[in-house]
Structures are given as C-alpha cells and as structure tokens.
C-alpha positions as CSV (number, residue, x, y, z in Angstrom):
1,X,-18.4,63.0,49.6
2,X,-17.6,59.3,50.2
3,X,-20.3,56.6,49.8
4,X,-20.2,56.1,53.6
5,X,-21.0,59.8,54.1
6,X,-23.8,59.6,51.6
7,X,-25.2,56.6,53.4
8,X,-25.1,58.4,56.8
9,X,-26.8,61.4,55.3
10,X,-29.6,59.2,53.9
11,X,-29.9,57.2,57.1
12,X,-29.9,60.2,59.5
13,X,-31.6,62.7,57.2
14,X,-29.0,65.3,58.0
15,X,-27.0,67.8,55.9
16,X,-23.3,68.2,56.0
17,X,-22.1,71.4,57.5
18,X,-20.6,73.8,55.0
19,X,-17.2,73.8,56.7
20,X,-17.1,70.0,56.3
21,X,-17.9,70.2,52.6
22,X,-15.3,72.8,51.8
23,X,-12.1,71.3,50.4
24,X,-10.9,74.0,48.1
25,X,-11.8,77.6,47.1
26,X,-15.1,77.4,45.1
27,X,-15.5,78.7,41.6
28,X,-17.3,82.1,41.9
29,X,-21.0,81.9,41.2
30,X,-21.5,85.6,41.7
31,X,-18.3,87.4,40.7
32,X,-18.5,91.0,41.6
33,X,-16.8,94.0,40.0
34,X,-13.4,94.0,41.7
35,X,-12.9,97.7,40.6
36,X,-15.9,98.8,42.6
37,X,-14.6,99.6,46.1
38,X,-18.0,99.8,47.7
39,X,-19.2,96.4,46.4
40,X,-15.9,94.7,47.3
41,X,-16.1,96.2,50.8
42,X,-19.6,94.9,51.2
43,X,-18.6,91.4,50.1
44,X,-15.7,91.4,52.6
45,X,-18.0,92.6,55.3
46,X,-20.4,89.7,54.7
47,X,-17.5,87.2,54.9
48,X,-16.1,88.6,58.2
49,X,-19.6,88.8,59.7
50,X,-20.1,85.1,58.9
51,X,-16.8,84.5,60.7
52,X,-17.9,86.6,63.6
53,X,-20.9,84.3,64.3
54,X,-18.7,81.2,64.0
55,X,-16.0,82.6,66.3
56,X,-18.5,83.8,68.9
57,X,-20.0,80.3,69.0
58,X,-16.7,78.8,69.8
59,X,-15.7,77.5,66.4
60,X,-12.0,76.9,65.9
61,X,-9.8,79.6,64.3
62,X,-8.9,77.4,61.3
63,X,-12.5,76.4,60.5
64,X,-13.6,80.1,60.9
65,X,-10.9,81.2,58.5
66,X,-11.9,78.6,56.0
67,X,-15.5,79.7,56.1
68,X,-14.6,83.3,55.7
69,X,-12.4,82.4,52.7
70,X,-15.2,80.3,51.2
71,X,-17.7,83.3,51.3
72,X,-15.1,85.7,49.8
73,X,-14.1,83.3,47.1
74,X,-17.8,82.8,46.1
75,X,-17.9,86.5,45.1
76,X,-14.7,86.2,43.1
77,X,-12.2,87.2,45.8
78,X,-10.4,83.8,45.6
79,X,-7.0,85.1,46.7
80,X,-7.5,86.1,50.3
81,X,-5.4,86.2,53.4
82,X,-7.4,85.5,56.5
83,X,-6.1,86.0,60.0
84,X,-8.3,84.8,62.9
85,X,-7.2,85.2,66.5
86,X,-8.9,84.9,69.8
87,X,-11.4,87.8,69.2
88,X,-10.6,89.3,65.8
89,X,-10.8,88.5,62.1
90,X,-8.6,90.3,59.6
91,X,-9.4,89.7,55.9
92,X,-7.3,91.0,53.0
93,X,-8.3,90.3,49.4
94,X,-6.0,90.5,46.3
95,X,-7.8,92.4,43.4
96,X,-5.2,92.1,40.7
97,X,-1.8,93.7,39.9
98,X,-3.2,97.1,39.0
99,X,-5.4,97.6,42.1
100,X,-4.6,97.8,45.8
101,X,-5.8,95.0,48.0
102,X,-8.9,95.5,50.0
103,X,-8.9,94.8,53.8
104,X,-11.4,94.7,56.6
105,X,-11.3,93.7,60.3
106,X,-14.0,92.6,62.7
107,X,-13.6,92.4,66.5
108,X,-15.8,89.9,68.3
109,X,-17.0,91.5,71.5
110,X,-19.3,88.8,72.7
111,X,-19.8,85.1,73.2
112,X,-23.1,83.6,72.1
113,X,-24.0,79.9,72.3
114,X,-26.9,80.2,70.0
115,X,-26.9,77.1,67.8
116,X,-30.1,78.2,65.9
117,X,-28.3,81.3,64.8
118,X,-25.3,79.2,63.8
119,X,-27.4,76.9,61.7
120,X,-29.1,79.9,60.1
121,X,-25.8,81.4,59.1
122,X,-24.7,78.0,57.7
123,X,-27.9,77.9,55.6
124,X,-27.2,81.5,54.4
125,X,-23.7,80.5,53.4
126,X,-25.1,77.7,51.3
127,X,-27.6,80.1,49.6
128,X,-24.7,82.5,48.8
129,X,-22.9,79.6,47.1
130,X,-26.0,78.0,45.5
131,X,-28.3,80.9,44.6
132,X,-25.7,83.5,43.8
133,X,-27.3,86.2,45.9
134,X,-25.7,89.6,45.9
135,X,-23.6,90.9,48.7
136,X,-26.2,93.5,49.5
137,X,-28.9,90.9,49.9
138,X,-26.6,88.6,51.8
139,X,-25.7,91.4,54.2
140,X,-29.3,92.2,54.8
141,X,-30.2,88.6,55.6
142,X,-27.2,88.2,57.8
143,X,-28.0,91.3,59.8
144,X,-31.6,90.0,60.3
145,X,-30.2,86.7,61.6
146,X,-27.7,88.2,64.0
147,X,-30.2,90.8,65.4
148,X,-33.1,88.3,65.8
149,X,-34.1,87.3,69.3
150,X,-33.2,83.9,70.6
151,X,-35.7,81.2,69.6
152,X,-36.6,80.4,73.2
153,X,-37.3,82.6,76.2
154,X,-34.3,83.2,78.5
155,X,-36.3,81.5,81.3
156,X,-36.4,78.3,79.1
157,X,-32.6,78.5,78.9
158,X,-32.3,78.9,82.7
159,X,-34.5,75.9,83.3
160,X,-32.5,73.9,80.8
161,X,-29.2,74.8,82.6
162,X,-30.7,73.8,85.9
163,X,-32.0,70.5,84.5
164,X,-28.6,69.8,83.0
165,X,-27.1,70.2,86.5
166,X,-29.7,67.8,87.9
167,X,-28.9,65.3,85.2
168,X,-25.2,65.5,85.8
169,X,-25.7,65.0,89.5
170,X,-27.6,61.8,88.8
171,X,-24.9,60.8,86.3
172,X,-22.3,61.1,89.0
173,X,-24.4,58.9,91.4
174,X,-26.6,61.4,93.2
175,X,-30.2,60.7,94.3
176,X,-33.3,62.8,93.9
177,X,-32.5,65.2,96.7
178,X,-29.1,65.9,95.3
179,X,-30.6,66.5,91.8
180,X,-33.2,68.8,93.3
181,X,-30.7,70.9,95.1
182,X,-28.4,71.0,92.1
183,X,-31.3,72.2,90.0
184,X,-32.2,75.0,92.5
185,X,-28.6,76.2,93.0
186,X,-27.9,76.3,89.2
187,X,-31.2,78.2,88.7
188,X,-30.0,80.8,91.1
189,X,-26.5,80.9,89.5
190,X,-27.9,81.5,86.1
191,X,-30.3,84.3,87.1
192,X,-27.7,86.0,89.3
193,X,-25.0,85.9,86.6
194,X,-27.3,87.3,84.0
195,X,-27.9,90.3,86.3
196,X,-24.1,90.6,86.9
197,X,-23.4,90.3,83.2
198,X,-25.9,93.1,82.4
199,X,-24.1,95.3,85.0
200,X,-20.8,94.7,83.2
201,X,-19.1,92.6,85.9
202,X,-16.1,90.7,84.4
203,X,-16.6,87.0,83.8
204,X,-14.0,86.0,86.4
205,X,-16.1,87.5,89.2
206,X,-19.3,86.0,87.7
207,X,-17.7,82.6,88.0
208,X,-16.5,83.4,91.5
209,X,-20.1,84.2,92.5
210,X,-21.2,81.0,90.8
211,X,-18.8,79.0,92.8
212,X,-20.2,80.6,96.0
213,X,-23.8,79.9,95.1
214,X,-22.9,76.3,94.1
215,X,-21.2,75.6,97.4
216,X,-23.4,77.4,100.0
217,X,-26.5,75.2,99.7
218,X,-24.4,72.0,99.8
219,X,-22.6,73.0,103.0
220,X,-25.9,74.2,104.6
221,X,-27.7,70.9,103.9
222,X,-24.7,68.9,105.1
223,X,-24.6,70.9,108.3
224,X,-28.3,70.3,109.1
225,X,-28.6,66.8,107.7
226,X,-29.0,65.1,111.1
227,X,-31.5,67.7,112.3
228,X,-33.8,67.1,109.3
229,X,-33.0,63.5,109.0
230,X,-31.5,63.3,105.5
231,X,-28.3,62.0,103.8
232,X,-26.7,64.3,101.3
233,X,-23.5,64.2,99.3
234,X,-22.4,67.9,99.0
235,X,-19.6,67.0,96.6
236,X,-22.0,65.9,94.0
237,X,-24.1,69.1,94.3
238,X,-20.9,71.2,94.0
239,X,-19.6,69.1,91.1
240,X,-22.9,69.5,89.1
241,X,-22.9,73.3,89.5
242,X,-19.2,73.6,88.6
243,X,-19.8,71.4,85.5
244,X,-22.5,73.8,84.3
245,X,-20.3,76.8,84.9
246,X,-17.5,75.2,82.9
247,X,-19.7,74.0,80.1
248,X,-19.7,77.4,78.4
249,X,-15.9,77.6,78.2
250,X,-14.0,76.8,75.1
251,X,-11.6,74.0,76.3
252,X,-12.3,71.8,73.3
253,X,-11.9,74.8,71.0
254,X,-8.5,75.6,72.5
255,X,-7.2,72.1,72.0
256,X,-8.6,72.0,68.5
257,X,-6.8,75.3,67.7
258,X,-3.5,74.0,69.1
259,X,-3.8,70.8,67.0
260,X,-4.8,72.5,63.8
261,X,-2.1,75.2,63.9
262,X,-3.5,78.3,65.6
263,X,-1.3,78.5,68.7
264,X,-2.1,82.2,69.6
265,X,-5.8,81.6,69.7
266,X,-5.3,78.2,71.5
267,X,-3.2,79.9,74.2
268,X,-5.7,82.7,74.6
269,X,-8.6,80.3,74.9
270,X,-6.8,78.0,77.3
271,X,-5.8,80.9,79.5
272,X,-9.4,82.0,79.6
273,X,-10.4,78.6,80.7
274,X,-7.7,78.7,83.5
275,X,-8.9,82.1,84.7
276,X,-12.6,81.2,84.8
277,X,-11.7,77.9,86.5
278,X,-9.7,79.9,89.0
279,X,-12.7,82.1,89.6
280,X,-14.9,79.0,90.4
281,X,-12.2,77.6,92.7
282,X,-11.9,80.9,94.5
283,X,-15.7,81.0,95.0
284,X,-15.8,77.4,96.4
285,X,-12.7,78.1,98.7
286,X,-14.2,81.4,99.9
287,X,-17.5,79.7,100.9
288,X,-15.6,76.9,102.7
289,X,-13.5,79.4,104.5
290,X,-16.4,81.5,105.6
291,X,-18.2,78.3,106.8
292,X,-15.2,77.3,108.9
293,X,-15.1,80.7,110.5
294,X,-18.7,80.4,111.6
295,X,-18.0,76.9,113.0
296,X,-19.9,75.0,110.4
297,X,-19.1,71.3,109.9
298,X,-17.3,71.0,106.6
299,X,-17.8,68.0,104.5
300,X,-15.0,65.8,103.1
301,X,-15.4,66.5,99.4
302,X,-13.9,63.5,97.6
303,X,-14.5,61.5,94.4
304,X,-16.5,58.4,95.3
305,X,-16.3,55.1,93.5
306,X,-18.7,54.7,90.6
307,X,-21.9,52.6,91.3
308,X,-22.1,49.1,89.9
309,X,-23.4,48.1,86.5
310,X,-27.0,47.8,87.8
311,X,-27.2,51.6,87.6
312,X,-25.9,51.7,84.0
313,X,-29.4,52.4,82.5
314,X,-29.9,55.3,84.9
315,X,-26.5,56.7,83.9
316,X,-27.3,56.4,80.2
317,X,-30.6,58.2,80.6
318,X,-29.0,60.9,82.8
319,X,-26.2,61.4,80.2
320,X,-28.8,61.7,77.4
321,X,-30.8,64.2,79.4
322,X,-27.7,66.3,80.1
323,X,-27.0,66.4,76.4
324,X,-30.6,67.3,75.6
325,X,-30.7,70.1,78.2
326,X,-27.4,71.5,77.1
327,X,-28.6,71.7,73.5
328,X,-31.8,73.4,74.7
329,X,-29.8,75.9,76.9
330,X,-27.7,76.8,73.8
331,X,-30.9,77.4,71.7
332,X,-30.5,74.5,69.4
333,X,-33.1,73.9,66.7
334,X,-36.0,71.7,67.7
335,X,-35.0,68.8,65.4
336,X,-31.5,68.8,66.9
337,X,-32.8,68.3,70.5
338,X,-33.7,64.6,69.9
C-alpha cells in the first residue's frame, strides 16, 4: 500500500477492499490436507460461493476470478485455474503430480444488488486470510450470510428507488410536480415488477411493463394540463423512470470486462443491457402508440437545454440525493449511505 493510500485510509476511516489489496497468491495460513477429497471439495466450494456473491452483485469477471483464487490459495490450493463467465464459475485446483486435480462449478441463477451482503462476504474473506478459519467454519458462516434477509424492508427499497427517480428528475431540471409524478410512477413500477418477477416473467417483459408505467402518467398529465392548469414536462418524468430501470443493469461491468480481458462475459452483459433497453423502448413506444390511437395529444419528447449556473446548488443536492437513495435501494450499510 502506498503512502497516499495509507493517508486516504486514515483520513476517511475506510478499509481497502480485499480485491484491491490482492496482488499475488497469498501464502497459505490454513493449509489443508490435499489428499482428503472431502476437505478439498469443501474449500473449493467456499471459494466459488464467494465468487457467486461477487458475480451476482455485478463484479467484473477478472476481479471475481482473482477473489476466488485468493480464497483457494489461502487453504493451500495455490495452483488454480478459474474460469468466470456471464453466470458460471469453474474452478480447478492442482493437488500435485500424484493426485488428480479437483474441480467444481457454480452457476449463478440470480442477480442481487445487496451491498451489505457483499461487504459481509468481504469481511469473511479477510477472516479466512487473517484468522485461519477452517473450510467447514467458513462454509457455515458464508451460508448464514447468503441466506440472511436483507437489512432493510423491501418497502424501504421501493421508497428509495422512487426517491431516486424524483432526485434524477430534479437533476434534469424538473420541478416539484415532475418529481412527485416520477416518485409515484417509479413506486408503481417497482411493486408491479416485484410481482411479475415472483411469477417468473422474463426480465425483458418486466422492463417493457416498466416502460409503459413510466410513460402513461406523463402522457395523461400532458393531455389534461390545460384543464387542471399545470405545466408539466413529460420527457423528464419518462427519463427519470427509465434511468431507474437502467440503473440495475451491468453496463459498467460489461465495459470493465471488455477492458480487462473477459470478452465473453463482456459480450453477454452488453447484450443483456441491449435487450433490457429494448424492452423499455418497446414499453414507451407501445404507450405512445396506444395514446395516439385514442386521439391523445402526444408531447414532443426532446432534450432541453440545461438550466443556468444559478441552479447548480440544486443540481448538486439532487445528484447527492440520487446517489444516497441508490445506495439505500441496494441495501448498502448505514455508514456507506453518507
């Protein structure tokens, strides 16, 4: 760690993530009996389960592989081949010239933006390295972490997503009415999509429904604006809802994978982003088409010029609020919210 990094750690009171501190395979603090198939299999299972949490949270393939290799090497399995793709982790460990290699595979069937769980797994990885806990104990603690309920109620996450949409609408130049409508439409989107997800509906159609819900209130208000005497910018309402729908997609992760040398995972993630974005566009276009069939007055949705610098403090506060509510929606630890 450089002096600058040490200074930042003292200044901010933070800890370096394990993946940032790993530069080479560590010397094993808890070497296991490599001839015991059961113990080796348990150690490999701990390693791939750690990788599962990272991959499910959107961590890049290379970083996930490095973390898996770190855990395995701590138990004496320093010579490992790790293959991380879009939704699977394959780990093969060399046990010497007289024994066959041990392999395991883990398929990630879910996506979970739970930053508290991610932090807990990071702390467990440190304990494995520092306290030399056994694979059995590590497996038990890891299972407790991954099966534990979210730290906040799901309604808290729903309100956080809605408040994030309201903050983004203000960041884009919207007023209080736009923020209120963006809050309400995003609230409905989140609750409806949770029901659709529980019913097993594919994510493409969930985003399509989200696009419909984000657009319908904006068009309705625009159509009756003169009747109720209001001025409303439907484009900002739709943009806020779309931003929230896109915030859970791994665009950054796909670019990171492409840069760091994981083209297969990068292609898969980028294609997922394209498909989900296509679902949102289909939802918006469907709503606009239905509105035109019924003779509704359609707004001209365009990007307006940014306000002048007098609104800069408002924009800064709105941006900070959006970041705060996104962290809350992803179940970040309380000290991370500030």
